N, C-alpha and C positions, 0 to 999 in steps of 0.2 A: 917395707913390711918385714917383720921379723919372722922367720920361719922355724919352728920347731917340729921335728919329725919324730914321732914315738909311736909305740904299739897302741897306746890308750888315748892319745891325742889327736883329734882330727886335724888335718892340715889344710890350709887354703889351696884352691885349685888354681895352679899357674902352668904355663906351657914352657917346656924347656927350649932353648935355642932362639938366638937372634931377638931383634927388638920389634920385627915386624908383627903386628897383631893378626891373629888369625881371623879369617873371614867367619862372621857369625852363621850359625845355622839357619835354614830357611824359616822364615817366620820369626826369628829372634831379633829384637832390635839391638844393635851393637853400641848401646850407649856406654861412653867411657871405655874405648878399645884398648888403652893402655892398662887400665886397671883390670880389664878382662884378661889380658895377656898375663898378668901377674898370678891370676887365679889358675890359669892353665899351666903355667910353669910350676906352680906349687904342687899341682897333681903329678907332674913328671918327677918331682923331688920325692914325693911319697913312693912312687914306683921304684925309684932308683935305691932309696935308703931303707924302706919298710918292706918292700916286695909287692908283687903283683896281687897276691891275695889280700893284702891290707888296703891296697888301693881299691880292689873291687869291693870289699866290704864297706869301705868309706863311701864309695859312690852310691852303692845300694842304699846305705843309711841316708845319704842326702836326698835321693829320690823318695825315700819314705817320708822323710820331713817335709819335703816339698809338697807331697800329697796330703799329709796331715795339715799343713798351713794353707792348702787350697791355692797352691801357686798356679796350677793349671798345667803342670808338666806331665806328660803321659808316663804312666808307670810301666815298669818292665812286666811282660807277661810271664816270664819264666827266669829263674836264677840258677846259679850253679847248683849241682847236686851235693849240696851241703846243708847242714842245719842252719835254720834261720837265725836262731839266738846263739851268738858267739859265746865261747866258754868264759870269756872275761866278764860278760854281762849277765851270767846265770844268777839267779838269786841263791842263797844259801837254802839248803833242803832242811825243812823245819822238823821233820819226823825222825823216829828211830829207824834208820834204814835196815839194821839187822832184823829188828822185830818184825817189820813189814814184809821182809824177805820170807821170814818163816811163815807168817799168814798166807802169803802168796803160794808158799810151798803146799801147805795144807790144802788150800783150795784146789791147786792143780791136781794134786793126788785124787781128792775126794770126788772132783768133776770126771776125771777119767774113769775112776773105779766105779763110779754110778753108772756110766753108760756101758762099762766092761760087764757089769754084773746084770745088765738089762738084756745080755745076750746069752743068759743061762739056759740050759736045756728047757724047752718047753715054753720059753719066753721069746727070745730072739726078736725084739722090737725095735731094733735100730737105735740111731742116735749119732751124734758128732762130737767129738773130742778135740779135733786139731784147731777149731777156730778159737776156742777159749784159750788153748794152749798158746796161741799166738798173741792173745789179747789180754792176758791176765794182769800185766802191769799197767795197761791202759786203764782198766777198770779199778785196780786197787789204789792208784794214785788219787783217782776221784774219789772213791769211798772213804779213803783216810784223810782227804784234805779239802775236797771241793764240794761234792754232792750234799746239798742242804736237804735235810729231812722235812717233814710236814710240820713239825713243831719249832722250826726255825724262825725267828723274828721276820715277818713278812711274808712267811709261806715257803714251802719247799721247791726245789727244782724239779722239773719235769725230765725224766731220762728215758730215751728210746734205746733199749738194750739190743744190740745185734742178735737176731733170733736164734742163730746156730751157737751162740756163746751162752745159751741158757743153762747148761749143765754147771758152768762155773758160778753163775748167779744163785743156783740152788745149793751148790757147794758152800758159798759164803753164808748163806742162811742157815745152813746146817751148823757151821762153825758158831754162829751167833746164837744158836739154840732155838731158832724159828721153826726149823724143820727137823724132823727126827730121822734117824738111820732107816726106820721102816718106810717113811715117806720117799726116802731117796731110792729104795728098793721098789718102790712103785712107779719109778720113772716110765712113763708111756704106758702105764696100765691103769687108766683112770676108772675102769669098771671092775676088772677082775681082782685088783688088789686091794684087800681089806674093804671091800664093798665100793659103791659109787662114791666118788670124792676122796678115796683113801690113796690114790696115786697122784703123781705130778703129770701135767700135760708136757707135750714134747717141747713147745716154745712158749713165748709169752701170749698167753691167752687169758685176759682179764675176765671174760665170761666163765672160764673154767676155774680160775683162781681169783676171785673177785676182791679178796682183801690183799692180794699180793701184786699181781701184774697190773700196770696202768695203761700200757700202749702195746698193741699187737703190731709185730715188726717183720714177721717172717715171710710175708709176701713181699719179696725184695723190690725195693723202689719206693714203697709207700711210707717207710720210715722216714726218709729225707723230707719228702714233700709235706708229710703231716707235722713233722718238726717245725718246718718253716711257718706254716700257717698256725701252728700252736703258739709259737713265739709272737706272731703277729697279733694272734687274738688275745694274748696276755696284755699287748700294748693297747689293744682296742679297750679292754675292760678298765685299764688304768686311765686312759684318756677320757672315757666316759664317766670317770668317777665312780665306777661300781666296785672297783677293788684295787688297793695298792699292790701292784705286781711288780715294783720297781727293784726289789731284791731278788727276784726269781730268774732262773736261767733255765734255758732248754739245752740239753745235751743229746746229740744223736750220734750213737756209735755205728758205723756203717763199714762195709767190706768194699775194697777196690774193685772187685768184680761186679758188686751190686750198682756201681756207678754207671754202669752200661744201660741200666734201665732208664727209659725217657723221664720218669718221674723223679729220679735222683737228681738230675741237673736241670730239669725243666723249669723250675721255680726258684732257681738260686738268684736270679735278678730281682725278684720280689724282695727277697731278703736285703739284699744290698741297697735296692731303691728306698725301702723303708727303714734303712740304717738300723737293722735289727741286731744291736750289739749285745742283746740278751740271749743270743743263739750261738752255739758252738758246735761244729761238726767235728767228729774225730773219726778219720777214715784208717781202718786197719789196713795198711798196704803190706800184706804178707805176699804180694805178687801173684797169687793163686786164686783162681775160681774152682769150680767143682771138678773140671776135667784137666786142667792144665794151667799154664801161665795166663795171667790177665793180657799182658802185652810182652810176649816172649822177645819179639824183634824191637820193641820200643822201651819206653820208661814211663809208667803209669803215674808215678809221683809227678814227672815233670808235666805230664799231659793234663793232670788235674790241677796242678798249679796255674797253668795258662788259662784253663777254663774259669777257675774262681777269681784269679786275678783280673781276668778280662771282665768278669761280671761286677766286680767292684768290692770283693771280699778281702779280708785280712787273711794272708796265707802263713802258716807256720810250719815248716818242714822239720820233721825229727828224723833224721835218718841214720846218724851215726852215734854209737855209744861213746862214753868218756874215754875208752882205751885209744879211740882214733885221735883224740885231741894233740897228743904229741907228735904224732906223725904228721898232722895237717900243719902244725905250727912249723914244723921243720921243712915243710914243702915250699920253699921259697920261690922256686921257679915254676910251680903250678903243675909239676908232672903227675903228682897224685890226684889233684882236682880234674886233671885231663882224663885219667883213666875212669875215675868216677863218673864224669860227664858222657863218657863215650861207651861204657860198658852197658849191654842190654839187659833187661830184667831176666831174661832167659839164663844168661850167665851167672847173674847174682843167685838165682834160685838153685843152680847147679852146685855153686860154690858150697852152699850150706848143706848140700846132700853129700859132700865129699869128705875132704879132711884138710888140716892146716897145709900140709905139704902140697896139696893140689891147689889151694889158694895161692901159696908162695908162688908155684909155677905159673898158673895160668891167669893170675890177676897181676900180681906185683911184678912177676917176671916179664910182663909184656913191654917194659921199659927199664932199661939199665939204672935209671936214676930211681926208680921206685923199689927196684930190687935190692939196691944198696940201702935204702931206707930202713929195711927190715931185716938186714943181715944179722942184727944183734939179737933178734927175736926168735925163739924157738918155734917149732911148728904148732905146738900146743899154745903158745902165746898168740900166734897168728889166728889159731881157731877161736880163740877167746875174745877177739875183737867183736864186741857186741853191735847189733843194730840198735838204733836209737829208741825204738818202740818197746825195747826191754830194759831201758835204763831209767830208774826212777828220778834221778836228778834231772835228766834231759826232759822227761815228761813233766816233771813239776813246773819247771820252768816254762814249758810251753802252755800248761793249763793256766798258769798264773798270769801270763802275758795276754792269754785269751780273756780272762775275766776282767782284766784291767784296761783292755782296749775299748775305746768308745767310738762311736759312728759308723762302725761296720761290723757285719757278723765275722766269724772267724772259723777257718777250717784248719784243722791240725792233720797233717799227713804223716802218720808214723810208720815207719818201715819196720816190719817185723818178720819172724820166720814162722810159716805155718806148721803147727805140730811141735813147736820148740819145746824142748826137754822131754819129749816123749820117746826119743831114742832114734837111731839111724833108720829104722824101719819106716818111721812117720816123718821126721823133719824133712820139709822141702820136697817131699814126693809128690808126683802128680796125683797118685791115687790116695793121698792122705785124708781128703775129705770123706771118703766113703769107708775108711777104716775104724772099726768100732770095737775092736778087741785087741788086747795085748797078750803076747805069749808070756810064759813064766819068765823067760829070760828078760824080755821086755820090762815087766814088772819089777824084777830085781834091779835092773839098770836105771829104771825111773826112780825107785826108791832111793837108791844110792846117790843119784844126782841131786835129789832133793833133800838128801841127809835127814831121811825120816828114821825113827827108831821103830821099826817094824821088823821082828825077827823072821828068818827064812821060813820056820815052821808055820807061821801064819799066813804066808803067802800062797794061799789056795789059789790054783790056777782058774777056777770058776768063779769063786766068791772071795777075792782078796778083801781085806778088811777096809773099813774107813778109818780115818785117823782123826781124833779131835783131842788137844791136849787137856789136861785137867783143868776145872773150872777157875782155879787160882792161879793159872799160869800167867807169866807176863803177856803172853801174846794175846790171850782172850782178855785180860784187863786192858790192854792197850786198845784192842778192837772195840771193846765196849766204850770205853773213854772218848775215842774219836767220834763214834757215831752219837754219843750223848752231846758232845760238843757241837756237832753239826746239825742237830736237831731230829734225830731219830734214825730208825733202821730204814733202808731202801733195798729193793722195791717195796713199796706199801701203797695200797689203794684205799681211800676212805669213801664209804658208801653214803653216809649220812649227809643230807643237805635240807634246806628249809623247803617245806611244802608251800606252794603258791595258793593264795586264796582264789576261789573260784571267781570269775569275772561275772558281773551282774547280767541277768536275762536281757535287760534293755539293749545291751551290745548286739544281741542276736537278732533284734527285731528287723534289722535291714534285710535279713535273709527270709524272714518268714511272711512278711507283708506282700511279697510278690513285686513285680515291676510295673504294674499297671499296664499301660499300652506300649511301653517301651520295650524293645527287644534287647535282652542282655545275655551275654554268654557266661557260662559259669566261671570262667576266668575273671571276668570283671566283678561278678557277684562275690567271689572269694576276696577280691581286693577290697571292695567296699566293706566287707566284714572285717578284714585286717585292720583297716583304718579305724573302725570303732573299737576293736580289742585293743589297739595300741593307745587308747585315750584312757584306758583303765589307770588310775593313779598308782595302784600297787604293782600289778602285773604288767602293765603296757610297756614300761621301760625294758622288760625281760625279752621282748621280741626282736629277733635279728633277721631281717630280711637279707638274703644273699642272692645276688644277681650276675649271671655271666653275661653282661652286655646286652641284655635284652629287655630292660625295664619298660621301655616305650611300647614293645610288642606286647607285653603282658599287662600294660596299664599301671604299672608301679612307679612310672614317672610322677604320679600324683604325690608321692611322698617326698620327691626332691626337695621341694620349697620348705616343708614342715620338718622332716626328719633329717634331711640332708645325707651326703655320702661321706663316709669316714675316710679321712686322709690325715696321716700323722704331721703332714706339712700344711694343713689347712688348704685355702684357696689363694695362691699367690698371683694369680692372674685374672683378668677381666673376662667372664664367660661371654661367649659370643651371643648367647640368648639371655643375657641377665635382665632384659626389660620384658621378658615374657612370663606369663603366670607359673609355668612349670620349667623354670630355669634350672640348668645343671649346676648344683652348689655342693662343693666340698667344704668340710669342716672338721677340725680336730676332734670334736665331740659328736660327729655325725653318726647315726644309727645304721644306715644301709651299708653293707659291705658289697660294693661294686667291684667285681673280681676281674673284669675284662673278659675276653674270649677264652676262657679256660674252665672247662668242666671239671678237670682234675683239681685245679686249685679250688674251685668252688666247693668241691665234695670234700676237700681237706678241711676248708674253712668251717664248713657245716659240721664236721666231726668234732673240731675242737670247740665250737660253741654248744653242740649236743652233749658234750661230756663235761662241760664246765661244772656241772653239779657235783661232780667227783674230783675233778682236778683242782677246783678252787672252792668248792662249797657254795657255789653261786649258780643257781639254776637258771639257765637261759633257754629261750625258746627260738631255735634257728628255723627258718623257713627259706629253703632253697628252691627257687623256681626256675625251670628249664624247659626247653623243647623235650617233650617226653621221649622222643626218639634217641636224644643224646644223654640220657640218664643212665638207667641200668644197663644199657648196651655198651655204653662208652666207659663208665666208671663202676660197673657191677662189683669189681674186686675191692674198690674202696668202700662201697655200701656194706660189703661183707665184713670187712675190717671194721667199720664202724659198729656193726652189729656185734662183733666180738668186744668192742671196746664199750658196748652198752650205751651207745649214743641214743639220745632222745630228741625228738623234733619232728618237723614236716618236711617232706620232699613233695613238691608240686610239680607234677607231670602236666605242663600246659600244652596248647596245641595237640591235645591227644587224639588219637584215632586214625585209622587208615585213610578216611575219606574226608575228614573235616578241614585238615590243612591242604585244601585239595590243589592249589596251584604249585607247591613246592617239590611234588614229585617223589620219586623212589627213595632218595636218601633221607628224606625228612618224615615221610608218612609212617607213624608208628602203629603197627597192628599186634605188637607182642610184648610191650613192655610190662604190662600186667601179668604176663606168664612168667617173665624173668623175675618180677617182684615175688611172685608166689614161692620162688624157690628159696628166698631168704626168710628164715624162720622168725627173725625178729621183725619183719616188715609187715605192717597191717595196711592192706591195700583196698581203696574204695574207688569205684567208679560211679560217682553220684550223677543223677540226671538233672536235679533241681537245686536251687539256691537253698531251699528249706532243708534239704537233706544234708547239705554241706554245713549248715549251721548246727545241726545236732550231731554230726559226726565230729566236727571240730570241738565242740562243748565236751563230748565224751572223751575224745582224745587228750585234751588238756586235763580233765579229771583223772584219767588213768596215769598219765606220764608225769604229772606235776602236782595232783592233788591226792586223793584218797583213792588208791586202787582197791578192787575187791579182793577178798582173800584168794581167789583162785586166778588172779590176774598178775602177769609179769609186768612190772612197771618199766623195765628196760627194753622198750619197743620203740619204734619209729613209725610214722604213717606216711604212706604213699597216697596222695589224693591226685587222681586224674582230672584235668580241667580242659574244657573245650573252648575253641574260639568261634564257634557258631552261635550268633545271637538267637534267642528265642524269647517269647513273652514269659517270663518266669511267673508261675502261678503261685498264688498265696498258699500258705500251708493249710491243708484241709482240717477242719475242726475236729475230726476224728483221727488225725494223724497217728500212725503206729510208730512211735518212737523206738519201741523195743525192736521191732521189725527192720527199722533202718539201721540201727546198730548191728543187729544180728546178721543182716545182709539181704533181706528181701522184704517187701511190703506190698500188699495189693493196693494199687494205686487207682485204677479204674476198673470196677467190677462191671460184668455184663449187664445190661439194662433189662434182659429178658430172659426167663429161665427156660423158655421153650425153644425147641429146635436143637441141632447139633451144637455142641459145646466144645471149647478149647481153651488152652491156657497159653498165653504168651509172656515169656520172660525176656526182659530187655533191660540193659544198662546203658548209662551214659546218654550220649546223644541219640542212640538208638531208640530210646523211649519215644521219641517223636514219630519215628517210622512205625513203630508198634501201635501207637494210638491211631495212626492214619489207617493201618491194616485192620484195626478193630472196627473202624467205621465202614471200610470197604467190605469186610466179611459180613457185617449186619446188613448194609444196604444192597449189596449185589448178590449175595449168596445165602442170606438167611441164617448165618452162623453167628452164634454168640460166643464172644471170648472175654476172658478175664485178662488185664494186663498188669503184670507185676514190675515193679521197679527193683531189680537186683542191685543193690548198692554194693555188694562185695561177693563175687563169685568164690574168691578164695577164703573168706571167712567162712561161708557155707560149707566147703569142702573141708576146711580144718576142724570145725566143729563136728562134722559127720564122722571123720577119720578118728577124732577123740572118742566119740561115743562107740564106734566100732572097736576100738582098743579096749575101752572099758568093759564092754560086753565079752570080749574075748578073755579077759583076765578075771572076771567075775560070773563064771558059768552058774553059779548056784544062786544068783540073784535076778529078779525080772530084769529083762533086757530093756535098754533106753532106745529112743527113736531119735535119729537126727532132727534137727530143726527144720531142715528143707523137706524132709520127708512128712513131717507133721503138718507143715503149712499147706502142702499139696495134697494131703490126704483127703479125700472126698471131693477134690476138685475135678469136675468131670472133663472128659476129653484128652486128647493127645496134648503133650508139652512141646512148644516150639520156642527155642531159646535164639536170641539174636543180640549182637553187639557190633560195634566198630572195630573189633579184634578178631584174630584168628580164632577158628572154631575151638581150638584147644582150651581156650579161656573159659567159655561157658560149659564146655564138655567136662570140666573138673567135677561138676556135680551130678553128671548123668548117672552114675551107679546107685545114686540115692533117691532117684526118681522112680516111682514104682510104675507109672504108665508108659505109653509110647513117647519117644523122645527123638527129637530132630534138632538140629542147630544150624544156623546160618552165620557165616563171618567173612572176614576179609583176608583169607589166606592168600600168599602170594606177595609179589612185589607191588609197590604203589605205582600210581601214574599221575600225571598232570592233566587235569580236566576239570569240569564243573563237578560240584558235589553230586548232583543228580545223575550225571554220566557215570561217575565213579561208583555210585551205590547200585546202579543198574548193572554195571560191569561185573561187580562183586556179588550181585544177587543178594542184596540186604535191604533194598528199599521197600516201601509198603506193599507193592504189587508183588514182589517176590516173597515176602512173609505171608501174604494172603495165599499165594499158590501153594506154599509149603504146608500150611495149615490144611488146606483143602486136600492136598495129597495124603497127608496123615489120616484124615477122617475117611477118605475113600479107602485107603488101605485097611482100615479097620471096620469097613463094611457100613458106615454111617451116611455115607454120600455115594451117589451114582459115580462109577469110575470115569464117566465122560466129563464130570464137572472140572477136574484139574485142567483137561485139555482145553475145555471152553475157556477157562481163566486165562491159559497161556495165550490164546489167541486175542481174548479181549484186552489184555495188558501188553500185547506185543512183546512177550517174554521169549519167543523162540530163539531170538539172538541175543547173545550177551550173558544169559544165565548158565549156558553150557560152554562158555569159553575157557578152554583148557588152559589159557595163560594165567588164569585166576591161581592155579595151584603151581604155577611156575613151570609148566610143562611145555 
């Protein structure tokens, strides 16, 4: 074998010394021992003639090639603290680096000045300037060479901008002419500056800038997981033939400190497993979080490399700028690499807050060999050894490699300096995240470092000027040309999408005819409705059921054979239940998104589907079904972000109620998700009692979100429907059904049969309607009391409408006052009002201020228990007998009944034990 050793030519791997073959490693078959020996000796020759660095690079390249060819060799979990892409393999930079550097300088200046001006007297609204200062190059390389706009062939890229870098994104839009200087002066002043909508929100908020921002990211950790499931949903659309997304890429710009959030790393295995090579994470490793170093005693880049490599990602490290290349090339014995490997992040942070002389002494001076390597360099030259995240050429090589890589998602770990170019008071300082103002000295130094033509006389300490070159300048011409070539300006959000045709009335017949003699829970009733809706030839394919591994619990396994479970790999195995009617079936064109046991992943998947009308112009109808306890309580932050992103769709809180999921106990029994849902302004929550109510609510929801909303309706809402697992005989829809009342929030379902005697009003929702109807019979039969029973489909909608009326009356004092819907409906209804539900009392108490007569509520406050439903309802005091007692107490208090009657009822129904149990309130 002829061996040629050179810098650019990989050598065969052989072992030096003797003819005795080395013993093969465990698990490796030693076929051809002498041939193996030659390869090992070749490696020794590479080390001897080209150095250890070249040998290390060669071995890493071979391991990567083995992985690409699926040889089955384990990959390294971490590599040396070096750039992944060697200088000799970097592609030529295609842009005008000088012009791009000028554009970047303008953006840096305007971003910092915008935040600085927002601290002027009387304003002082805060802001962050150091994050963008560290990330400017990361964004500019993307904007000028990679980020595809909406008009690009095949559609645009989806970019999750790091929230704290928003000033830089605004600054670029200002340079592009999309934002004015007056709008920049309205940063964080959305109401007071030039009227509502005249200012700019603090962070990426699509609901506040619906034509600009696409993805909310500043609740740290949500950007990474949402980006993963967005990339996955793009593949889902493509594989189902709904949209060609093959040319689109998802980019997520993240902070290294942000990666401590569980959501940041929790789903990276999904991206690798599904081979999402349309996804790129760019982690801005400036080594700092809000208070100090991310890993002062460690190395965050190495740690993240291990996580991502172990999960199956392609990892590209961009640590050192081009100025380091000659030094590394001269490092034949690995002394410099050893220093890089062993220096903790805390020291690297300190170096960039000091000086070139400090770096010479405390970094290079730790080893005589490295000290000698930089003897020819001045302290200034040492200080100018850049980090890779500030080097256009290094970043371009990394981005290009990411976009060309196939079979894996890519993470780019770019090392930067927090507060870079802002001056010594900012760069690398632990407090830099909280610093919002520059001194006049800082402003002058910042201007000079960016080579901006702003005279001293214009550098006002409070309101320094923004800078935008003339319209015909080479920089603006270049900027416009690059965005034209890439398909338009970004960020940008498009609102318009196709309106879906209403589904015919026949699909809802399954909910309106009742269940005959069969007992059916509202969960199963909704599943039956869904199956009918999905049969619609136009709108049916738009439904996207999302399940966190509970399909069989909720009855959705009925969809397995017909709709199948989406998998990008299809089903390559024989299912154990393949001979059964409801067998588990995976398919590349499957409709169901079966996410496994991950509410966070399911919520992210639901958000991607629910915003497809904007991100892809393809309206989809996601239905995410879950244990109601593990929805808003567990992933409320994601639902809040989804509301910001203007997601549309259905959340289905199954096994709802504190006493209905009776055997599961404290952790599962939900008595408060409706209260949590009420806090989300975009969430329309309903607690239906009957299947026919669900039918009308669903039809109205589809009309509002996907069809023809009324002029006073916000289309960008989502619906939370609570569903129960307690079977009842579903009644047929009444002939005189009050559809408007069902949608508004309440309708009288069972009027009193006799107008004589004491009267009362019972308001109930969900499964509590059965207890209320039983109480109606007990009151009539045992006590001669006549009660109307109202089905309250939405306590929250009643309250919101009442608050809107109250606000209108306050702002229109010269016009006749309006009356809330709930007040009107109960006006003239005789007797006290008793409200009951399987939720804590705060849920029905939402409407108490708008009920004119005496009010009492019953609920399931406190922790849940495992027991029978009857025992639980007696424990919480919400069963029919307890409702009866409360009605009698209210009537007696009002002088309509003898005061002895409640005591007699307590004895008759044996209510002396349980109803006063203090543990109900958690005491």
